[in-house]
C-alpha positions in Angstrom: -12.1 101.7 -85.5 -8.7 101.3 -87.3 -6.4 103.5 -84.8 -6.8 103.9 -81.0 -5.1 107.5 -80.0 -3.8 107.5 -76.6 -3.6 111.3 -75.7 -1.9 111.0 -72.1 1.1 108.9 -73.8 0.8 110.4 -77.4 0.9 107.3 -79.0 -0.9 105.7 -81.7 -2.0 102.0 -81.7 -3.6 99.9 -84.5 -6.7 98.4 -83.6 -6.0 94.9 -84.8 -2.7 94.9 -83.2 -3.2 96.6 -79.9 -3.1 94.6 -76.5 -2.1 95.0 -73.1 1.6 95.3 -73.9 0.9 98.9 -75.5 -0.1 100.0 -71.9 -3.2 101.9 -73.2 -5.5 100.1 -71.0 -4.3 102.3 -68.2 -5.0 105.3 -69.8 -8.4 107.2 -68.7 -11.4 106.7 -71.4 -11.5 110.5 -71.4 -7.7 110.7 -73.0 -8.5 107.8 -75.5 -10.1 108.4 -78.9 -10.6 105.8 -81.6 -10.6 106.9 -85.5 -10.6 105.5 -89.1 -8.9 108.5 -90.5 -5.4 108.2 -91.5 -4.8 111.6 -92.4 -6.0 112.7 -89.0 -3.3 110.1 -87.5 -0.5 111.5 -89.9 -1.2 115.1 -88.7 -1.0 114.3 -85.2 2.5 112.6 -85.9 3.7 115.3 -88.0 2.5 118.3 -85.9 1.8 116.8 -82.2 4.9 115.0 -81.7 2.8 111.8 -81.3 4.3 108.5 -81.9 3.2 105.0 -83.6 3.1 102.5 -80.8 6.5 100.4 -80.9 4.6 97.4 -79.9 2.1 97.6 -82.8 4.9 98.5 -85.2 6.7 95.2 -84.1 3.9 92.8 -84.4 3.0 94.2 -87.8 6.5 93.6 -89.1 6.8 90.4 -87.3 3.5 89.1 -89.2 3.9 91.2 -92.6 7.8 91.7 -92.7 
């Protein structure tokens, strides 16, 4: 899976950068979703006010910046 979606916190995590710092570990499994679909993720961000996880984004920027 490419993305982890935390429906409690309305956050999108990138699988290869997600970790304990993201805080999704405390989210119940029933409120988590896993997907490979970037269009679905984009829709959640644009229409449902979901946000990219700041930790996943900062790690990605640091590694590939």
